[in-house]
N, C-alpha and C positions, 0 to 999 in steps of 0.2 A: 789065543789073542789074535784077535785080525790085527792086519797092518793098516797103518794109515791111509793107505789106499783101496780098504777093503771096505764095502758098506752092505747091509741090507736091502737098501733100495737106494737106484739112483735115478732121479728127477732130471731131466733135461728141460730147462726152460724156468724159469721162478715166473711165468705170466699166471692168469688166472686161475688155470688148473693145478699147475704144477705147485703154487702156495697155499690151494685149499688140500692136495694129496700132503703135502708136509704137516700142514696144521693136524690132519685127521691120522696118519699112519705115524706121526710121530706123539700119538697120546699113549702110546704103549712105547713104555721105557724101555724096552727090550731091542726095540728098532733106532737101527743107528742108519740113519737117511742122510744122503748128499744132494742138493740142490744146485746143479751147475745154469750157470746165465749168462750167455755170451756178452749183452748187456753191461753198463754199469751200472753201480748205486743210484738210489733214488732219492737224492740228495739236492736237486734242483728244486729252490721253491717253488719255482711254477708249476713242478707237480703237483704241490700240495693246497696251491692256490686255486679255488676252484676256475676265478677268470683266467688264470695262468694260462688255460690251456690254449687260447686263439696265439697268444706268442708262440706256444710249443709248437702249434701245427704251421705256424707261418713261416717257421725254422727249419721245420720238420725235424725236430729235436728229438733226442729219443727214438728213430725211427730207424728201423732198416733199409729204407731209402729203396724199396721195390717200386717200381712201375712196370703194367702190365705191357704184354706190347701190343701195337696199333689195333685200334678196334677197327673192323671193317664197316660195322653199322653206327658208327658214332664217329663219321668222317676221318678216319683214321688218327683218332687222339690217341696219345698214351696216358690213361686214366692211371693215377697215381692209387699206390695201393699200401696205404702208411698201417703198418704195424709196428707194436712197442717192442724196442731194444732195450730195456731197462727193468731191474727189477721192479716186479708188480705187471712186467709187460703191458699189454694195451688196456691192463686195467690203470695203468700209472699215466696214461694219455687219452684215454677216451671223453666224453660227454660225460660221464658218471650216471647216465641213464640206467636204470633200472626196470627192465621190463621183461617179465618171465614168458610172453606168450600167449598166443592161446591155446586152448585147453584141445582142440581139435588138431593143433601140431602133434601133439604128445600121441595123442589115439592114433594119428595117422603113422606114424613112425611103429608102433604096436602092430597095428592091422600090416603093415607093410613088410613085416619081418623084425622086427627089434623087439621081443618078446620080452615084457616087463617094462617097459619105457612106455607106459600109458600115461594118462594125467591122473589117474588115481593113485599109480605109483610111482609118480615124481613129487607130487604133492607134499608128503610128509617129508622130502627134503628140501623141498622151498621152504617150507616152516621151520625145517630143524636149523638151518644155516642163517636166518635174517633174524635181527633184531628191530621190529617194522613200529614207527612212530604213533602210528594209530593201535598199536598193542596186540594181543595175541587173540585170534580168534579161529575160526573154520578154516581159514583160507590163507591168515598169515601168521609169522612166528614173531615171538615176542623176547624169546631169551637166546637168540643164535649171536655170533662173533659178525657178523656183517649189518652194519647200520644203513637202516633205509628210511630214509624221509620225503615229504612233498617239497616241492620245490616254494621257494621264500620269495619269489616274484612279489612287487607291489604294484607293477604297471595294470594301470584301468583298462588298458589294452585286452586284456585276459579275458575279464568279464564281458567285455564287447563279443570278444570270440565265442564264448560259450553261447552268449545270447544266438550269433550270426548260425552256430552249429545247431541248438534249438532250430529256428527259423528254417534252415535249409533242411532239413528232417533228419540229420545227424543223431540229433540226441547226446546227452552226459552221462557220463557214467562219475560215480564216486571213486571206483579205485580199481582201473585196468587190471590189474593183479589180484583182485579178487574173482567173487563170483561173474564177474560180468567184463570182458574185455571192451567190447564194442562202445562207441561214441567219444567224445571228448571228455578228456579228464586232467587233473593236474599232472604234471610231470613227477614220477618219482625218482631219486637221485641216492647214489652213494656217497653220501657225506655225511662229517660227523665231528659237531664243534665248529662249521665254519672250515674245516677241511676235507681234501678226497680221501674217501675212504676206499681206499684201494686193496686189492687182494694181498699185497706187501702188507698192509697194517695192519688189517683184520684177521689176516692168518698169518704170514709167515713171521711177522716177528714174536707173536705170541709163541708160535713152537719153536723159534729159536731158543727164547728163554727158558725153554725144558733142560736144553742141554745135549739132546740128542740128535738135534736136525743142524746141520751146516750148511752153509752157503759160499758158492764159490762165484764172484762175480767176474766179468772181462776173460771169463773161461770157458768158446765155443766145443761146441762137441763134433768132431767130424768125422766118426765112425762108430755102431754098434759093434762090439766085439762078438762075433759068433763062433761057437765050439758046435760044428753040424748046424742044427736047426735052435739050436741054444744060445738064447743071449747070456752073457756070463759079464759083460762091462761095456765099459765107453771107453773110447779114446778120444781127446781134448787135447787142446791148445790152453796152458797156463805159461803167462810170463814169457811168451815167445818160445818154449819149451813143450813138444810133444808128451804126452802121460798118458798112461793106462790105469784105470780104474777099475776095480773087481765090484760086481755085485750078487750077493750071495741069493738072493730071492729074486730080484724083478729088477729090470731097467724099464723105465717107465717115460716116452716122450713125449713130452705137454710144451715143446715148442713152436705151435700154431700151426694153422693150415699151410703154410707154404715152407714151413722150414722142417714138420714132422715128415710129410711124405719126402723131402729131400735126404734127409737123415735115411730114413727107411734104405730109398735106393741108393744112396752111398755105402749101405752097409750090403746092398745085393739082394732085396727087399723089394719086388718092384717088376713091372713089365720087363721080360728076360729080354726080347727083339732091342728095346730102348735102351736097357744097361748095356747090352755090348756095343751098340754103336757110339757109345759117351765112354765106353774102354772101363765100365766096371764088370766083374766077373758076376752073374747072377748066383746068388745062394738057395733063394727059394722066389719060384716064378708065380706072382702074385700082379696080374694085369690091371688089375682096377687101381692100384696105388697112384696116387694126384690127380685120379679121373673125377669126373662128378663136382669137380667145384663150382658153388654159385655165391653170388653175391645179391646184396640189395642194390638196386639203379634206382637213383631220385634225379628231380628237375624243383627248380623253385620258382614260382610264379612268386612277384613282389608288386610291393606299391608303395608310392612315398607317402610320407608321413608330415603335413605342412606344419602340424605343433609337435616340436620336438618332445619326447617322451624322455622318461626319468633316467635312461640308459644315457643317452647324451650329454645329461649335465653332470653324469658320474664321471664321464670321459672325457672332462677339461683337464688338463696336465696337473694340475696342483694337487686337485680333487683324488684321483687316480693314483698320485704317488701314496699320498696319505692315506688312500683306501687300502694300496698293498701293504703297506708297513705295519698296518692294523690287523691286518688279515694275515700274515706273517706271523707276528706277536702274538696275537690275540685271536683270532680265527671269526674275527667280528668284521661288521663293513660292508660297503656295497660292492668289494671282491671276492665275497664269499656266496654269491648271488648270480647267477648266469641269468644274461636276457633272455630267458626262455618261459617256461611255465606250463605248457600245456604239449597234451602227446593225443594223436586220434587214431581210433583203430574203425575201420569200415570193410564193408562187403561191396564189391560193384555188383555181381549177380547175388540173385537169391537162390538159395539152395546150396551155396559156399559150407564147407565145412569148419571152416576158418575165416578170419578177414584176409582180404589181398591187400591193401591199400592202407599204410601207416601215414598221419599227416605230423611231419614234423613243425612247428611252430618257432618261427624266428624273430626275435624282438628289435634285431638292428640291420641295419644293411650290410652287404659285404665288405662296403669299402670303409665301415667305422673304423676309428682312428681317433686318437687321441691330440685334443687343440687346447688352442690358449690363447685368448684377446690380444690381438695387435703381432703374432707370432706365428699362429698358424690356424687357418678358417675352420668352423666346425663343418662338419660335414653333412650333407641334406640325409635327414634322419628319414626311416624307411623299414618296412619289415615285409614280411612274407611267410609263405608256409609251403612246406615241400612235401611232395607225395612220394613215397616211397613204394616201388614193386618189390613186396613180398615173397613171391611164391614164383621165381621164372621158371620158367621152362626149360629157356639155354643150360647149357652145361659147358663149362670151360676145363683146363685143365692146369697142373702143375707139372714141367720137366727139367729136367737137369740140362744143362750145357755143356758139362764136363764132369769127369771124376773129381775134380778139384773141389774140395769143400767149402772156398772161399769165394766160388764164381755163383753170383746169383742167379736162381732158378728166373725158368724162365714164367712166366704166368699170363696165359691167355685165357681172358673171360668170355669171349664170345658173346658180349650183350647184345641183347636183341635178335638173336641168331634164330629164334622161333617168333613166327608173325604174332603170337598171340599175346606175348611179353609188351611188345608195344602198345597192342590194343587195351590191353589191361592199364599200363602206366598212362596213354592218353586220357583214359577215363578218370584216371586220377585227377590230371591236370583240370579236366573239365570239372569236378568237385572242387578242387583248389580255388579255380577261378571264381564258382558261382558264391563259394563262402567270401570269398576276397572284396565281393560286388554284393553283401546281402545290407539290408540297410543299419542293422547295428554298429555297422564300421563306418557309416559316413560322418560321424565326428572325428574321426581317426585318418580315413585313406583319401587320399590324395589322387593322383592318376596311377594306374597301371603301368608300371616301369618294366615288367618282363611277366609273359611274352611281348606285352605291349596290347593296345587296343587295334592295331591292323593285323593280328593274327587272328583270323578267325576260321577257317577251314582246317577241316581233318591234315589235311595236306599240310599247311603250313605248321602246324600243333608238331608235328610230327617230324619237320626238319627243324624247330626249334628244340624238339627235344636229344635229336642226335648232335645238335650244334652243341649244347648245354649240360646234358647229363653227367652225372658224377656218381661214383661209388656213395653208397652211406658207409662204407666201411665195415662191412659184415661178413668178410670170405669164410665159406665153412665146407665140409663136407667132402675134403678129398682123398681120407681114409674111412667110410663110413662103416658104421656099425650095424649088424643085422645076421639074420641067418639065411639070407637068398643068396644067390651067386656072386652079385657084384660087389659084396659089402665085404672090406679088406679086414675088417675085425670081427669078433662073435659079439653077443649083447654083453658082455663084461668088458667089452673092449682091448681083449687079448687080440694080439695081430695071428690070423689064422697060418695054421704052418710052424709056425715059430712056437719056441717054448720060452717063459720067462720074460715075453715082451709085451706090453701095453704101449697105443696111443692113446692119452687122455687129454681131448682138448676141443677146440673146436672141429677138427679135422673129423671126429668120431661122429659127428650128426650125421643120420640119414640123408636129412634136406633140411631147408632152412625152415626155422621160427618165425611167429608174427610180432618180428619186433628186433631190437637189437639184443647182440647175441651175448652180452654177457652173463646175464643171468641163467641162463641155457648150458652156457659152458661151466659155470660153478654146479649147478645142480648133477651134471655129468660128472663131476669129480666127486661131489658128494657121496652120492649113490653107489658108484666103483668103488671107494674106499671101505665101505662095508665089505666088498666082497675081497677086496685085498686082507682083510683083516680077519676073514673066516667069519664076521656077523652075521648073524640073518636079517633079511632087507627088512625094513620098515613095513609094516601092515598097510596094505593100499588103504587109501583114504575111502570113506564110506560116504556116499553123497553127492560127492566131486563130480 
């Protein structure tokens, strides 16, 4: 009989991928599974109330507190690198957007060495894991554990945006997660009954109810225990005391794009010279661990709104207080609706295999705040849209500072290192400004507040981009899978050169998908779980 510290699988990280794996692996009652989470439980009401994310982000609550090193091409700014440190991981603090990406993304993965990861290969897994409010069809799933729904915003601005998109030649898509991604479309979110439907809610809690999945919170992993090249367990710290846990079958790292390569390197798996320099004895020389870091960079053209929209009325203190209580108790009311409602996906050049700019629509200004007559004045209303660079050519890296597992990693993004990235993002800004000034928005738009009417030349736009650009919080690709020499993982997410060790999270992506990454992370875990359970893969989708 196994001891209390012996399991079949140890999953490090209760984020999107870790929760999904626990759900699927735990379906076999013979599997005993432990999930280790460095953060605390997801009991904060702000996690579950959709509108609570603004407060969480402002306080950087449930966040690892990472910042990238000064960015040379972003005026030396240290760009924050928010990642969830809580049960549910980043799915507990993100904007709840559900975006699969473009079919060309997955076909590119397969063409470049990740065999078995084409769009036809992953579509059945996207369908298996979701319950789409529009019902099951060729493209969407109707009976999976993850709830997906259209945005519920009632702001008339959104219809004006759609008309502006048609006038600008961008067009409209009924479902950007269906047959056609390109165009403007209603946002889709992981919300259920007015509450965030995180990976913890959708997957981990149902898994734990089966009785063979254990969760330990506030328990950071410090090292994978290796016997030769074989992973046999994990060292961690629980209640201030070190502990060693054994895994009979596999150790799976699902700590995320920064923490999974960190744990590999702390365990002696990584670039040998770098490991020696920080005092870690190499076990497996894997030179590309931590390399290939990619992230989506974004800026935000904005305009004032002379006639306030419905969201500003909601932000009156007494109304918001009531809304928060309603949302917490009943999952109803304005606090369950985000001031967004649209996504856009487009190609800046003909002949591209996938969209290269995403448009994120914002229905409130960045300084939106609660107000009350006679006490605090309301803010000047406004709106904007954020062009996002979807496929950067620039590459960053994640490095250890030391052999101390509690020393934060070095994050070097290298944003805009490649000139083509700035050119594409500038094109996205021009498209966004063109949309902003379409006649359909005349009844809503005041003056352009950013970059502003005095910003006209490419040089001026570039300066504004360098001064204001931020991450869209989609870091990925630091332990990519594939059969090419630069891949750290094989196409089943097993660490090359090691036994019984996988990395299953955003790190495993070969390169970025066209949009928010939560759905792509889930589908990686969904598909890999079949391999771990010795199940045949679902048949590729025909006609996809």
